[in-house]
KEMIZA-303919 format. One record per residue (C-alpha): chain; x, y, z. Coordinates in pm, whole numbers, plus 50000, padded with zeros to 5 digits. Layout:
<atom><mol>A</mol><X>X</X><Y>Y</Y><Z>Z</Z></atom>
...
% end
This chain:
<atom><mol>A</mol><X>31368</X><Y>27553</Y><Z>88176</Z></atom>
<atom><mol>A</mol><X>31615</X><Y>27840</Y><Z>88196</Z></atom>
<atom><mol>A</mol><X>31473</X><Y>28189</Y><Z>88240</Z></atom>
<atom><mol>A</mol><X>31634</X><Y>28460</Y><Z>88034</Z></atom>
<atom><mol>A</mol><X>31647</X><Y>28818</Y><Z>88151</Z></atom>
<atom><mol>A</mol><X>31663</X><Y>29087</Y><Z>87883</Z></atom>
<atom><mol>A</mol><X>31888</X><Y>29377</Y><Z>87993</Z></atom>
<atom><mol>A</mol><X>31852</X><Y>29707</Y><Z>87814</Z></atom>
<atom><mol>A</mol><X>32161</X><Y>29776</Y><Z>87609</Z></atom>
<atom><mol>A</mol><X>32324</X><Y>30113</Y><Z>87650</Z></atom>
<atom><mol>A</mol><X>32286</X><Y>30319</Y><Z>87335</Z></atom>
<atom><mol>A</mol><X>32607</X><Y>30354</Y><Z>87139</Z></atom>
<atom><mol>A</mol><X>32783</X><Y>30683</Y><Z>87083</Z></atom>
<atom><mol>A</mol><X>32755</X><Y>30780</Y><Z>86714</Z></atom>
<atom><mol>A</mol><X>33080</X><Y>30722</Y><Z>86528</Z></atom>
<atom><mol>A</mol><X>33081</X><Y>31068</Y><Z>86371</Z></atom>
<atom><mol>A</mol><X>33099</X><Y>31262</Y><Z>86700</Z></atom>
<atom><mol>A</mol><X>33451</X><Y>31409</Y><Z>86730</Z></atom>
<atom><mol>A</mol><X>33666</X><Y>31292</Y><Z>87017</Z></atom>
<atom><mol>A</mol><X>33611</X><Y>31490</Y><Z>87336</Z></atom>
<atom><mol>A</mol><X>33259</X><Y>31613</Y><Z>87260</Z></atom>
<atom><mol>A</mol><X>32999</X><Y>31477</Y><Z>87499</Z></atom>
<atom><mol>A</mol><X>32678</X><Y>31534</Y><Z>87689</Z></atom>
<atom><mol>A</mol><X>32655</X><Y>31806</Y><Z>87954</Z></atom>
<atom><mol>A</mol><X>32771</X><Y>31665</Y><Z>88290</Z></atom>
<atom><mol>A</mol><X>32489</X><Y>31588</Y><Z>88532</Z></atom>
<atom><mol>A</mol><X>32654</X><Y>31743</Y><Z>88838</Z></atom>
<atom><mol>A</mol><X>32867</X><Y>32047</Y><Z>88914</Z></atom>
<atom><mol>A</mol><X>33168</X><Y>32100</Y><Z>89141</Z></atom>
<atom><mol>A</mol><X>33064</X><Y>32217</Y><Z>89489</Z></atom>
<atom><mol>A</mol><X>33317</X><Y>32389</Y><Z>89718</Z></atom>
<atom><mol>A</mol><X>33373</X><Y>32220</Y><Z>90051</Z></atom>
<atom><mol>A</mol><X>33297</X><Y>32537</Y><Z>90244</Z></atom>
<atom><mol>A</mol><X>32957</X><Y>32586</Y><Z>90080</Z></atom>
<atom><mol>A</mol><X>32763</X><Y>32258</Y><Z>90066</Z></atom>
<atom><mol>A</mol><X>32428</X><Y>32274</Y><Z>89890</Z></atom>
<atom><mol>A</mol><X>32103</X><Y>32225</Y><Z>90079</Z></atom>
<atom><mol>A</mol><X>31746</X><Y>32284</Y><Z>89961</Z></atom>
<atom><mol>A</mol><X>31701</X><Y>32566</Y><Z>90213</Z></atom>
<atom><mol>A</mol><X>32020</X><Y>32739</Y><Z>90103</Z></atom>
<atom><mol>A</mol><X>31925</X><Y>32706</Y><Z>89736</Z></atom>
<atom><mol>A</mol><X>31582</X><Y>32855</Y><Z>89808</Z></atom>
<atom><mol>A</mol><X>31738</X><Y>33148</Y><Z>89996</Z></atom>
<atom><mol>A</mol><X>31978</X><Y>33200</Y><Z>89710</Z></atom>
<atom><mol>A</mol><X>31690</X><Y>33208</Y><Z>89465</Z></atom>
<atom><mol>A</mol><X>31519</X><Y>33481</Y><Z>89669</Z></atom>
<atom><mol>A</mol><X>31838</X><Y>33686</Y><Z>89678</Z></atom>
<atom><mol>A</mol><X>31909</X><Y>33637</Y><Z>89306</Z></atom>
<atom><mol>A</mol><X>31566</X><Y>33772</Y><Z>89216</Z></atom>
<atom><mol>A</mol><X>31533</X><Y>34039</Y><Z>89486</Z></atom>
<atom><mol>A</mol><X>31613</X><Y>34402</Y><Z>89388</Z></atom>
<atom><mol>A</mol><X>31673</X><Y>34471</Y><Z>89758</Z></atom>
<atom><mol>A</mol><X>32036</X><Y>34386</Y><Z>89687</Z></atom>
<atom><mol>A</mol><X>32068</X><Y>34716</Y><Z>89501</Z></atom>
<atom><mol>A</mol><X>32094</X><Y>35066</Y><Z>89648</Z></atom>
<atom><mol>A</mol><X>31792</X><Y>35192</Y><Z>89451</Z></atom>
<atom><mol>A</mol><X>31578</X><Y>34882</Y><Z>89495</Z></atom>
<atom><mol>A</mol><X>31551</X><Y>34852</Y><Z>89117</Z></atom>
<atom><mol>A</mol><X>31830</X><Y>34615</Y><Z>89014</Z></atom>
<atom><mol>A</mol><X>31857</X><Y>34243</Y><Z>89089</Z></atom>
<atom><mol>A</mol><X>32092</X><Y>33972</Y><Z>88965</Z></atom>
<atom><mol>A</mol><X>31805</X><Y>33874</Y><Z>88739</Z></atom>
<atom><mol>A</mol><X>31799</X><Y>34219</Y><Z>88579</Z></atom>
<atom><mol>A</mol><X>32114</X><Y>34137</Y><Z>88381</Z></atom>
<atom><mol>A</mol><X>32105</X><Y>33757</Y><Z>88402</Z></atom>
<atom><mol>A</mol><X>31738</X><Y>33700</Y><Z>88335</Z></atom>
<atom><mol>A</mol><X>31625</X><Y>33345</Y><Z>88401</Z></atom>
<atom><mol>A</mol><X>31340</X><Y>33394</Y><Z>88156</Z></atom>
<atom><mol>A</mol><X>31578</X><Y>33474</Y><Z>87870</Z></atom>
<atom><mol>A</mol><X>31853</X><Y>33213</Y><Z>87905</Z></atom>
<atom><mol>A</mol><X>32042</X><Y>33388</Y><Z>88184</Z></atom>
<atom><mol>A</mol><X>32110</X><Y>33707</Y><Z>87987</Z></atom>
<atom><mol>A</mol><X>31934</X><Y>34035</Y><Z>87912</Z></atom>
<atom><mol>A</mol><X>32005</X><Y>34040</Y><Z>87536</Z></atom>
<atom><mol>A</mol><X>32147</X><Y>34392</Y><Z>87577</Z></atom>
<atom><mol>A</mol><X>32476</X><Y>34504</Y><Z>87425</Z></atom>
<atom><mol>A</mol><X>32570</X><Y>34627</Y><Z>87773</Z></atom>
<atom><mol>A</mol><X>32341</X><Y>34593</Y><Z>88073</Z></atom>
<atom><mol>A</mol><X>32152</X><Y>34877</Y><Z>88239</Z></atom>
<atom><mol>A</mol><X>32252</X><Y>34944</Y><Z>88599</Z></atom>
<atom><mol>A</mol><X>32221</X><Y>35213</Y><Z>88867</Z></atom>
<atom><mol>A</mol><X>32068</X><Y>35538</Y><Z>88736</Z></atom>
<atom><mol>A</mol><X>32052</X><Y>35395</Y><Z>88383</Z></atom>
<atom><mol>A</mol><X>32427</X><Y>35360</Y><Z>88356</Z></atom>
<atom><mol>A</mol><X>32557</X><Y>35099</Y><Z>88113</Z></atom>
<atom><mol>A</mol><X>32808</X><Y>34835</Y><Z>88218</Z></atom>
<atom><mol>A</mol><X>33141</X><Y>34798</Y><Z>88046</Z></atom>
<atom><mol>A</mol><X>33084</X><Y>34453</Y><Z>87896</Z></atom>
<atom><mol>A</mol><X>32812</X><Y>34226</Y><Z>87769</Z></atom>
<atom><mol>A</mol><X>32657</X><Y>34019</Y><Z>88048</Z></atom>
<atom><mol>A</mol><X>32743</X><Y>33648</Y><Z>88010</Z></atom>
<atom><mol>A</mol><X>32479</X><Y>33390</Y><Z>88089</Z></atom>
<atom><mol>A</mol><X>32438</X><Y>33255</Y><Z>88441</Z></atom>
<atom><mol>A</mol><X>32323</X><Y>32920</Y><Z>88299</Z></atom>
<atom><mol>A</mol><X>32585</X><Y>32646</Y><Z>88349</Z></atom>
<atom><mol>A</mol><X>32819</X><Y>32907</Y><Z>88506</Z></atom>
<atom><mol>A</mol><X>32896</X><Y>32660</Y><Z>88785</Z></atom>
<atom><mol>A</mol><X>33113</X><Y>32466</Y><Z>88541</Z></atom>
<atom><mol>A</mol><X>33349</X><Y>32755</Y><Z>88459</Z></atom>
<atom><mol>A</mol><X>33693</X><Y>32764</Y><Z>88618</Z></atom>
<atom><mol>A</mol><X>33661</X><Y>33140</Y><Z>88674</Z></atom>
<atom><mol>A</mol><X>33385</X><Y>33399</Y><Z>88644</Z></atom>
<atom><mol>A</mol><X>33351</X><Y>33719</Y><Z>88440</Z></atom>
<atom><mol>A</mol><X>33505</X><Y>33770</Y><Z>88097</Z></atom>
<atom><mol>A</mol><X>33841</X><Y>33849</Y><Z>88255</Z></atom>
<atom><mol>A</mol><X>33832</X><Y>33575</Y><Z>88519</Z></atom>
<atom><mol>A</mol><X>33866</X><Y>33812</Y><Z>88812</Z></atom>
<atom><mol>A</mol><X>33636</X><Y>33599</Y><Z>89032</Z></atom>
<atom><mol>A</mol><X>33758</X><Y>33245</Y><Z>89108</Z></atom>
<atom><mol>A</mol><X>33411</X><Y>33099</Y><Z>89172</Z></atom>
<atom><mol>A</mol><X>33041</X><Y>33182</Y><Z>89190</Z></atom>
<atom><mol>A</mol><X>33056</X><Y>33311</Y><Z>89546</Z></atom>
<atom><mol>A</mol><X>33323</X><Y>33564</Y><Z>89449</Z></atom>
<atom><mol>A</mol><X>33123</X><Y>33671</Y><Z>89145</Z></atom>
<atom><mol>A</mol><X>32811</X><Y>33727</Y><Z>89356</Z></atom>
<atom><mol>A</mol><X>32997</X><Y>33983</Y><Z>89567</Z></atom>
<atom><mol>A</mol><X>33092</X><Y>34198</Y><Z>89268</Z></atom>
<atom><mol>A</mol><X>32772</X><Y>34357</Y><Z>89130</Z></atom>
<atom><mol>A</mol><X>32634</X><Y>34483</Y><Z>89465</Z></atom>
<atom><mol>A</mol><X>32949</X><Y>34687</Y><Z>89522</Z></atom>
<atom><mol>A</mol><X>32989</X><Y>34805</Y><Z>89162</Z></atom>
<atom><mol>A</mol><X>32885</X><Y>35173</Y><Z>89131</Z></atom>
<atom><mol>A</mol><X>32758</X><Y>35114</Y><Z>88777</Z></atom>
<atom><mol>A</mol><X>32554</X><Y>34804</Y><Z>88865</Z></atom>
<atom><mol>A</mol><X>32383</X><Y>34779</Y><Z>89207</Z></atom>
<atom><mol>A</mol><X>32584</X><Y>35066</Y><Z>89359</Z></atom>
<atom><mol>A</mol><X>32568</X><Y>34980</Y><Z>89730</Z></atom>
<atom><mol>A</mol><X>32804</X><Y>35203</Y><Z>89924</Z></atom>
<atom><mol>A</mol><X>32926</X><Y>34939</Y><Z>90168</Z></atom>
<atom><mol>A</mol><X>32875</X><Y>34575</Y><Z>90251</Z></atom>
<atom><mol>A</mol><X>32732</X><Y>34682</Y><Z>90587</Z></atom>
<atom><mol>A</mol><X>32473</X><Y>34899</Y><Z>90413</Z></atom>
<atom><mol>A</mol><X>32351</X><Y>34604</Y><Z>90209</Z></atom>
<atom><mol>A</mol><X>32343</X><Y>34371</Y><Z>90509</Z></atom>
<atom><mol>A</mol><X>32144</X><Y>34629</Y><Z>90708</Z></atom>
<atom><mol>A</mol><X>31886</X><Y>34656</Y><Z>90430</Z></atom>
<atom><mol>A</mol><X>31848</X><Y>34278</Y><Z>90410</Z></atom>
<atom><mol>A</mol><X>31803</X><Y>34273</Y><Z>90789</Z></atom>
<atom><mol>A</mol><X>31537</X><Y>34542</Y><Z>90763</Z></atom>
<atom><mol>A</mol><X>31367</X><Y>34347</Y><Z>90487</Z></atom>
<atom><mol>A</mol><X>31325</X><Y>34049</Y><Z>90717</Z></atom>
<atom><mol>A</mol><X>31598</X><Y>33822</Y><Z>90585</Z></atom>
<atom><mol>A</mol><X>31754</X><Y>33766</Y><Z>90929</Z></atom>
<atom><mol>A</mol><X>31545</X><Y>33461</Y><Z>91022</Z></atom>
<atom><mol>A</mol><X>31588</X><Y>33319</Y><Z>90670</Z></atom>
<atom><mol>A</mol><X>31968</X><Y>33333</Y><Z>90704</Z></atom>
<atom><mol>A</mol><X>31956</X><Y>33193</Y><Z>91057</Z></atom>
<atom><mol>A</mol><X>31769</X><Y>32886</Y><Z>90932</Z></atom>
<atom><mol>A</mol><X>32040</X><Y>32817</Y><Z>90676</Z></atom>
<atom><mol>A</mol><X>32362</X><Y>32940</Y><Z>90841</Z></atom>
<atom><mol>A</mol><X>32285</X><Y>32938</Y><Z>91212</Z></atom>
<atom><mol>A</mol><X>32250</X><Y>33218</Y><Z>91467</Z></atom>
<atom><mol>A</mol><X>32343</X><Y>33564</Y><Z>91333</Z></atom>
<atom><mol>A</mol><X>32380</X><Y>33408</Y><Z>90990</Z></atom>
<atom><mol>A</mol><X>32305</X><Y>33720</Y><Z>90789</Z></atom>
<atom><mol>A</mol><X>32632</X><Y>33844</Y><Z>90643</Z></atom>
<atom><mol>A</mol><X>32775</X><Y>33960</Y><Z>90313</Z></atom>
<atom><mol>A</mol><X>32972</X><Y>33636</Y><Z>90274</Z></atom>
<atom><mol>A</mol><X>32669</X><Y>33418</Y><Z>90344</Z></atom>
<atom><mol>A</mol><X>32463</X><Y>33619</Y><Z>90097</Z></atom>
<atom><mol>A</mol><X>32719</X><Y>33525</Y><Z>89831</Z></atom>
<atom><mol>A</mol><X>32720</X><Y>33161</Y><Z>89943</Z></atom>
<atom><mol>A</mol><X>32342</X><Y>33135</Y><Z>89909</Z></atom>
<atom><mol>A</mol><X>32344</X><Y>33290</Y><Z>89562</Z></atom>
<atom><mol>A</mol><X>32628</X><Y>33060</Y><Z>89459</Z></atom>
<atom><mol>A</mol><X>32435</X><Y>32754</Y><Z>89578</Z></atom>
<atom><mol>A</mol><X>32131</X><Y>32861</Y><Z>89376</Z></atom>
<atom><mol>A</mol><X>32334</X><Y>32929</Y><Z>89063</Z></atom>
<atom><mol>A</mol><X>32471</X><Y>32574</Y><Z>89078</Z></atom>
<atom><mol>A</mol><X>32119</X><Y>32455</Y><Z>88999</Z></atom>
<atom><mol>A</mol><X>32095</X><Y>32661</Y><Z>88678</Z></atom>
<atom><mol>A</mol><X>32191</X><Y>32383</Y><Z>88440</Z></atom>
<atom><mol>A</mol><X>32055</X><Y>32320</Y><Z>88092</Z></atom>
<atom><mol>A</mol><X>32072</X><Y>31948</Y><Z>88019</Z></atom>
<atom><mol>A</mol><X>31923</X><Y>31737</Y><Z>87744</Z></atom>
<atom><mol>A</mol><X>32010</X><Y>31946</Y><Z>87440</Z></atom>
<atom><mol>A</mol><X>31949</X><Y>31779</Y><Z>87102</Z></atom>
<atom><mol>A</mol><X>32325</X><Y>31720</Y><Z>87077</Z></atom>
<atom><mol>A</mol><X>32325</X><Y>31555</Y><Z>87421</Z></atom>
<atom><mol>A</mol><X>32050</X><Y>31317</Y><Z>87314</Z></atom>
<atom><mol>A</mol><X>32235</X><Y>31246</Y><Z>86989</Z></atom>
<atom><mol>A</mol><X>32567</X><Y>31170</Y><Z>87156</Z></atom>
<atom><mol>A</mol><X>32386</X><Y>30936</Y><Z>87397</Z></atom>
<atom><mol>A</mol><X>32227</X><Y>30755</Y><Z>87105</Z></atom>
<atom><mol>A</mol><X>31878</X><Y>30872</Y><Z>87202</Z></atom>
<atom><mol>A</mol><X>31795</X><Y>31097</Y><Z>86908</Z></atom>
<atom><mol>A</mol><X>31922</X><Y>31251</Y><Z>86590</Z></atom>
<atom><mol>A</mol><X>32035</X><Y>31590</Y><Z>86462</Z></atom>
<atom><mol>A</mol><X>32005</X><Y>31728</Y><Z>86111</Z></atom>
<atom><mol>A</mol><X>32249</X><Y>31655</Y><Z>85829</Z></atom>
<atom><mol>A</mol><X>32346</X><Y>32023</Y><Z>85833</Z></atom>
<atom><mol>A</mol><X>32423</X><Y>32006</Y><Z>86206</Z></atom>
<atom><mol>A</mol><X>32639</X><Y>31698</Y><Z>86152</Z></atom>
<atom><mol>A</mol><X>32834</X><Y>31878</Y><Z>85880</Z></atom>
<atom><mol>A</mol><X>32876</X><Y>32175</Y><Z>86115</Z></atom>
<atom><mol>A</mol><X>32991</X><Y>31945</Y><Z>86395</Z></atom>
<atom><mol>A</mol><X>33262</X><Y>31804</Y><Z>86167</Z></atom>
<atom><mol>A</mol><X>33358</X><Y>32147</Y><Z>86034</Z></atom>
<atom><mol>A</mol><X>33426</X><Y>32304</Y><Z>86377</Z></atom>
<atom><mol>A</mol><X>33653</X><Y>32011</Y><Z>86454</Z></atom>
<atom><mol>A</mol><X>33829</X><Y>32018</Y><Z>86117</Z></atom>
<atom><mol>A</mol><X>33913</X><Y>32390</Y><Z>86118</Z></atom>
<atom><mol>A</mol><X>34027</X><Y>32400</Y><Z>86481</Z></atom>
<atom><mol>A</mol><X>33743</X><Y>32567</Y><Z>86673</Z></atom>
<atom><mol>A</mol><X>33752</X><Y>32279</Y><Z>86920</Z></atom>
<atom><mol>A</mol><X>34109</X><Y>32356</Y><Z>87021</Z></atom>
<atom><mol>A</mol><X>33944</X><Y>32606</Y><Z>87260</Z></atom>
<atom><mol>A</mol><X>33574</X><Y>32517</Y><Z>87251</Z></atom>
<atom><mol>A</mol><X>33637</X><Y>32161</Y><Z>87358</Z></atom>
<atom><mol>A</mol><X>33489</X><Y>31885</Y><Z>87569</Z></atom>
<atom><mol>A</mol><X>33129</X><Y>31842</Y><Z>87683</Z></atom>
<atom><mol>A</mol><X>33118</X><Y>32207</Y><Z>87796</Z></atom>
<atom><mol>A</mol><X>33253</X><Y>32335</Y><Z>87463</Z></atom>
<atom><mol>A</mol><X>33511</X><Y>32546</Y><Z>87645</Z></atom>
<atom><mol>A</mol><X>33853</X><Y>32449</Y><Z>87773</Z></atom>
<atom><mol>A</mol><X>33809</X><Y>32702</Y><Z>88056</Z></atom>
<atom><mol>A</mol><X>34130</X><Y>32885</Y><Z>87964</Z></atom>
<atom><mol>A</mol><X>34209</X><Y>33243</Y><Z>87863</Z></atom>
<atom><mol>A</mol><X>34279</X><Y>33310</Y><Z>87498</Z></atom>
<atom><mol>A</mol><X>34379</X><Y>33625</Y><Z>87314</Z></atom>
<atom><mol>A</mol><X>34102</X><Y>33774</Y><Z>87102</Z></atom>
<atom><mol>A</mol><X>34230</X><Y>34079</Y><Z>86914</Z></atom>
<atom><mol>A</mol><X>33890</X><Y>34232</Y><Z>86855</Z></atom>
<atom><mol>A</mol><X>33772</X><Y>34566</Y><Z>86988</Z></atom>
<atom><mol>A</mol><X>33944</X><Y>34801</Y><Z>87232</Z></atom>
<atom><mol>A</mol><X>33883</X><Y>34614</Y><Z>87561</Z></atom>
<atom><mol>A</mol><X>34216</X><Y>34502</Y><Z>87709</Z></atom>
<atom><mol>A</mol><X>34050</X><Y>34207</Y><Z>87883</Z></atom>
<atom><mol>A</mol><X>34252</X><Y>34026</Y><Z>88147</Z></atom>
<atom><mol>A</mol><X>34531</X><Y>34283</Y><Z>88137</Z></atom>
<atom><mol>A</mol><X>34308</X><Y>34512</Y><Z>88344</Z></atom>
<atom><mol>A</mol><X>34304</X><Y>34245</Y><Z>88619</Z></atom>
<atom><mol>A</mol><X>34665</X><Y>34130</Y><Z>88620</Z></atom>
<atom><mol>A</mol><X>34837</X><Y>34448</Y><Z>88503</Z></atom>
<atom><mol>A</mol><X>35049</X><Y>34235</Y><Z>88269</Z></atom>
<atom><mol>A</mol><X>35082</X><Y>34349</Y><Z>87909</Z></atom>
<atom><mol>A</mol><X>35110</X><Y>33983</Y><Z>87806</Z></atom>
<atom><mol>A</mol><X>34742</X><Y>33948</Y><Z>87908</Z></atom>
<atom><mol>A</mol><X>34628</X><Y>34221</Y><Z>87667</Z></atom>
<atom><mol>A</mol><X>34302</X><Y>34120</Y><Z>87493</Z></atom>
<atom><mol>A</mol><X>34288</X><Y>33786</Y><Z>87674</Z></atom>
<atom><mol>A</mol><X>33939</X><Y>33665</Y><Z>87772</Z></atom>
<atom><mol>A</mol><X>33795</X><Y>33349</Y><Z>87921</Z></atom>
<atom><mol>A</mol><X>33683</X><Y>33110</Y><Z>87648</Z></atom>
<atom><mol>A</mol><X>33304</X><Y>33119</Y><Z>87650</Z></atom>
<atom><mol>A</mol><X>33100</X><Y>32800</Y><Z>87626</Z></atom>
<atom><mol>A</mol><X>32892</X><Y>32721</Y><Z>87319</Z></atom>
<atom><mol>A</mol><X>32617</X><Y>32584</Y><Z>87540</Z></atom>
<atom><mol>A</mol><X>32292</X><Y>32777</Y><Z>87461</Z></atom>
<atom><mol>A</mol><X>32491</X><Y>33020</Y><Z>87245</Z></atom>
<atom><mol>A</mol><X>32205</X><Y>33044</Y><Z>86997</Z></atom>
<atom><mol>A</mol><X>31991</X><Y>33202</Y><Z>87270</Z></atom>
<atom><mol>A</mol><X>32236</X><Y>33452</Y><Z>87420</Z></atom>
<atom><mol>A</mol><X>32283</X><Y>33721</Y><Z>87153</Z></atom>
<atom><mol>A</mol><X>32441</X><Y>33973</Y><Z>87117</Z></atom>
<atom><mol>A</mol><X>32791</X><Y>33827</Y><Z>87107</Z></atom>
<atom><mol>A</mol><X>33145</X><Y>33887</Y><Z>87233</Z></atom>
<atom><mol>A</mol><X>33265</X><Y>34076</Y><Z>87537</Z></atom>
<atom><mol>A</mol><X>33144</X><Y>34405</Y><Z>87391</Z></atom>
<atom><mol>A</mol><X>32811</X><Y>34275</Y><Z>87263</Z></atom>
<atom><mol>A</mol><X>32892</X><Y>34426</Y><Z>86924</Z></atom>
<atom><mol>A</mol><X>32771</X><Y>34137</Y><Z>86707</Z></atom>
<atom><mol>A</mol><X>32399</X><Y>34086</Y><Z>86670</Z></atom>
<atom><mol>A</mol><X>32382</X><Y>33750</Y><Z>86494</Z></atom>
<atom><mol>A</mol><X>32532</X><Y>33409</Y><Z>86556</Z></atom>
<atom><mol>A</mol><X>32625</X><Y>33366</Y><Z>86190</Z></atom>
<atom><mol>A</mol><X>32831</X><Y>33686</Y><Z>86196</Z></atom>
<atom><mol>A</mol><X>32998</X><Y>33581</Y><Z>86522</Z></atom>
<atom><mol>A</mol><X>33097</X><Y>33251</Y><Z>86360</Z></atom>
<atom><mol>A</mol><X>33248</X><Y>33434</Y><Z>86060</Z></atom>
<atom><mol>A</mol><X>33447</X><Y>33671</Y><Z>86280</Z></atom>
<atom><mol>A</mol><X>33579</X><Y>33401</Y><Z>86511</Z></atom>
<atom><mol>A</mol><X>33693</X><Y>33189</Y><Z>86216</Z></atom>
<atom><mol>A</mol><X>33868</X><Y>33484</Y><Z>86055</Z></atom>
<atom><mol>A</mol><X>34027</X><Y>33643</Y><Z>86363</Z></atom>
<atom><mol>A</mol><X>34117</X><Y>33333</Y><Z>86561</Z></atom>
<atom><mol>A</mol><X>34185</X><Y>33079</Y><Z>86287</Z></atom>
<atom><mol>A</mol><X>34264</X><Y>33286</Y><Z>85978</Z></atom>
<atom><mol>A</mol><X>33984</X><Y>33104</Y><Z>85797</Z></atom>
<atom><mol>A</mol><X>33726</X><Y>33252</Y><Z>85562</Z></atom>
<atom><mol>A</mol><X>33411</X><Y>33042</Y><Z>85578</Z></atom>
<atom><mol>A</mol><X>33165</X><Y>33000</Y><Z>85294</Z></atom>
<atom><mol>A</mol><X>32799</X><Y>33081</Y><Z>85348</Z></atom>
<atom><mol>A</mol><X>32724</X><Y>32709</Y><Z>85345</Z></atom>
<atom><mol>A</mol><X>32984</X><Y>32638</Y><Z>85612</Z></atom>
<atom><mol>A</mol><X>32851</X><Y>32917</Y><Z>85833</Z></atom>
<atom><mol>A</mol><X>32496</X><Y>32784</Y><Z>85797</Z></atom>
<atom><mol>A</mol><X>32612</X><Y>32433</Y><Z>85890</Z></atom>
<atom><mol>A</mol><X>32806</X><Y>32552</Y><Z>86195</Z></atom>
<atom><mol>A</mol><X>32510</X><Y>32759</Y><Z>86315</Z></atom>
<atom><mol>A</mol><X>32287</X><Y>32454</Y><Z>86270</Z></atom>
<atom><mol>A</mol><X>32524</X><Y>32257</Y><Z>86493</Z></atom>
<atom><mol>A</mol><X>32546</X><Y>32530</Y><Z>86756</Z></atom>
<atom><mol>A</mol><X>32167</X><Y>32536</Y><Z>86777</Z></atom>
<atom><mol>A</mol><X>32174</X><Y>32169</Y><Z>86882</Z></atom>
<atom><mol>A</mol><X>32354</X><Y>32282</Y><Z>87201</Z></atom>
<atom><mol>A</mol><X>32044</X><Y>32461</Y><Z>87332</Z></atom>
<atom><mol>A</mol><X>31942</X><Y>32262</Y><Z>87639</Z></atom>
<atom><mol>A</mol><X>31637</X><Y>32252</Y><Z>87863</Z></atom>
<atom><mol>A</mol><X>31626</X><Y>32568</Y><Z>88078</Z></atom>
<atom><mol>A</mol><X>31571</X><Y>32529</Y><Z>88453</Z></atom>
<atom><mol>A</mol><X>31217</X><Y>32581</Y><Z>88581</Z></atom>
<atom><mol>A</mol><X>31224</X><Y>32846</Y><Z>88855</Z></atom>
<atom><mol>A</mol><X>30914</X><Y>32953</Y><Z>89050</Z></atom>
<atom><mol>A</mol><X>30911</X><Y>33318</Y><Z>89150</Z></atom>
<atom><mol>A</mol><X>30940</X><Y>33356</Y><Z>89529</Z></atom>
<atom><mol>A</mol><X>30771</X><Y>33591</Y><Z>89775</Z></atom>
<atom><mol>A</mol><X>31042</X><Y>33812</Y><Z>89926</Z></atom>
<atom><mol>A</mol><X>31072</X><Y>33893</Y><Z>90296</Z></atom>
<atom><mol>A</mol><X>30949</X><Y>34247</Y><Z>90357</Z></atom>
<atom><mol>A</mol><X>30868</X><Y>34455</Y><Z>90666</Z></atom>
<atom><mol>A</mol><X>30501</X><Y>34513</Y><Z>90746</Z></atom>
<atom><mol>A</mol><X>30380</X><Y>34868</Y><Z>90740</Z></atom>
<atom><mol>A</mol><X>30677</X><Y>35056</Y><Z>90599</Z></atom>
<atom><mol>A</mol><X>30908</X><Y>35070</Y><Z>90300</Z></atom>
<atom><mol>A</mol><X>31274</X><Y>34975</Y><Z>90292</Z></atom>
<atom><mol>A</mol><X>31541</X><Y>35242</Y><Z>90307</Z></atom>
<atom><mol>A</mol><X>31604</X><Y>35289</Y><Z>89936</Z></atom>
<atom><mol>A</mol><X>31868</X><Y>35545</Y><Z>89841</Z></atom>
<atom><mol>A</mol><X>31945</X><Y>35754</Y><Z>89534</Z></atom>
% end
């Protein structure tokens, strides 16, 4: 008698999914000079959530990129030091490890570079110097924590950024309804399928392409007064160029655009179609596209709130 072994067949990709679209990748690029370890990720989580990174002791990374609200603060422009408002809408920190550059204008090549920006920004965390911030973290009791991860005398501005970068590489949102659909594990609504076809037909996916729904390039968006990448490069040819944002979790990250001027996803869809593609969408088309975009909302990471290092018996040296 011959025994037969039944092997589970891989689910087939639905035929209607446009070429290039796919499930969110399971892993992120990791720079060779900053390998991820559980201890480094845990330290990065503490630093991401700790307002000790700010001069006043009131602002943390999480203030603007709130892990409880899809990596954003849902503000038009974020509140920083002494209630100042930032110049642009805060993009989500979820899935940011996949982007080729950070910030709307791409001025930071990777997460570690991005993590160094807000502490030194006078409108955001407003620390006067890197040394001032390192001294406060030392006073707070972070020295031994850094030594465990980076070795003796490990507490430094660069290592702070490395720890935060390692943590942010864990902030992925897999298993969206679209991901399950494209893997043949579930279904999406008829409206969402029409929207999926529509964004491909009218050309949205020329920029919002691939499994990440961004081609990670800079594109000109002649909307508003912000000059975008020109402010970084000094080149007039970069006027109003911005990094193409991902559609991943876009339904949860209102308001929209670099200036946060658009409150609803449906209005953002209308504007993008008109400004970028010269297309006027019907109400039905907008509803279908929004239905599709909602299928890109993944499962947010579960993050337990840490206990921060703090000195016993006295407060940290907060400054005005």
